[in-house]
N, C-alpha and C positions, 0 to 999 in steps of 0.2 A: 164588285162582284158582278160578273156578266153572265148572261144566259141567252138561249135561243130567242126568247120572247121579250127580253128587257134586261133590266139591271137594278142593282142597288147602288145608289150614288150618294156622294157627300157634296154639299154645297154650303157656301157662306150666306146664301139667300134663303129666306123662308118661302115655301111654295104652298099652294092650296090643293087639296084633293081634287082630282079630275082636271087640273090645269094641264095644258098641253105645252111641251117644251121641245126644243131642238137639241138632240144629243149628238155630239161629235166625238168620234174616237181620234185622239191625238196622233196615234201611230198610223192609222190608215187615212185620215182626213175625210172619212165617210161620215155621213149624217143620216139621222132618222128622227122622225117626229114621234114623241112618246107622251103618254098620259101618266100623271102622278097617281099611283094607286093609293099611297098613304105614306105618312111619316113614320119611320122606324125608330129614330132616336134623335136626341139633341145632346151634343157634347160641347159645352161652352158656347162658342159662336158658330159652330158647324151643325148642319142639319143633315140627317141621313134619310133618304127616300127610296121607295120601291117604285120603279116606273116600268110601264109596258109599252112596246111599240104599237103604233096604230096600224102599221103595215106588217102582217105576220111574216112576210118574206124579207124584211129588212135585215141586212147583215153588216152593220157598221164595224164590227169587231175584226173582220177579216179572219174569222174562225169558221172552219167547216164542221158544223155539228153533224152527227150521224142522222140519217133519215129518221123521222118519228117512228115508223114501224119498227126499225131496229132498236131505237131507244126504249120503247115500251117492253121489249123482250130482253133487255139487258139485265144482267145480274146485279150490277151496281150503277149508280149514277154519280156524276161529278159536277161540282159547281166550280167554275174557274174564277180565280181572283187575279186580275192583271194589275200589278202595282209595283 
């Protein structure tokens, strides 16, 4: 699940809160440094984490999100799941 400011990701490695990681989008090959906000879940050997980009202008997904001013006025909000 990806968003303007970060993502929810699954890894086979355990991470620590506040740990900084390099996130790379396979489709765009773009990278961004992110901070682990927290662990969301653990399913067998996989860990799910919420991460936020350190640079608020990072756009590794290749997705053009609407400007924030328009987003706050929107009737609905969408979370994208690229998978």
